[in-house]
N, C-alpha and C positions, 0 to 999 in steps of 0.2 A: 503493498499500500503506498501508496506515495502522498503525505502528509504536507500544508505550507511547511512547515520546519527541516524540510528531510533531508536540503541541499538539489534539489531536481530540478530543472528548469523546462520547457517547454523545447525542441530544437525552432530554428529564428526559419519562418517565411521566405519562401525565396519571394522576393521583392519583382527579380525581372520576368519571372512567369508569369506571377498575378497582374502584372502590368500589360502583357501580353493578350494575354489571356480575358483585361476589361477591355483592351483595344478592338477585340475578337465580337464580345458581346457587343461594342457599342457597333462597328463595321452591320452586324447581324441586321440588330434594328433598327436600323435608319435603312438599310434596303427592305425590310417589311413594312417599316414607316413610307414609303418611296410604293411596292405595290400593291399596299391598301389606296392611296392617294389614286393612282390610276386607275385600280378596278372601280373605285368610284366614280368616276369618272366617265369612265366607260360604262356604269351598272347605266350612271343620268344619258348619256345619249344613246345607249339599248331602250329606254323607258321613255322620250321623244319619240323614237319614232314607233313601239307601237303604242302610243297614245294620237297619234295619227292618221296612222293603220287602222284603231280600234272606233274613229271620228266617220271611215269612209273616208276618209280624201284619199286619190292615188301621188303617188308622184310622191312618195315620203323621204325618199333617203335623201341623205346630203350632199349638196353640187358644189363641186371642188372648182371655184375660180382664181386660170390662175393667175397674177400680178401684172400688171401694165407697165411696161419700162419706159423711162419718157427717155 
């Protein structure tokens, strides 16, 4: 049994590995948040097209307009 007075100490944590793990987790959450934002935008676009089609309209697809050169 190791009590508070017997002189044993916990081994120090490796700060290098911990900071690498934190950076990897931060990168994972950034990618996860970006994917969530992209997914919400895509769902909103699909909802608009479905609402248009549900109203009985035709040609509900988005129209790509090329930019004019000056």
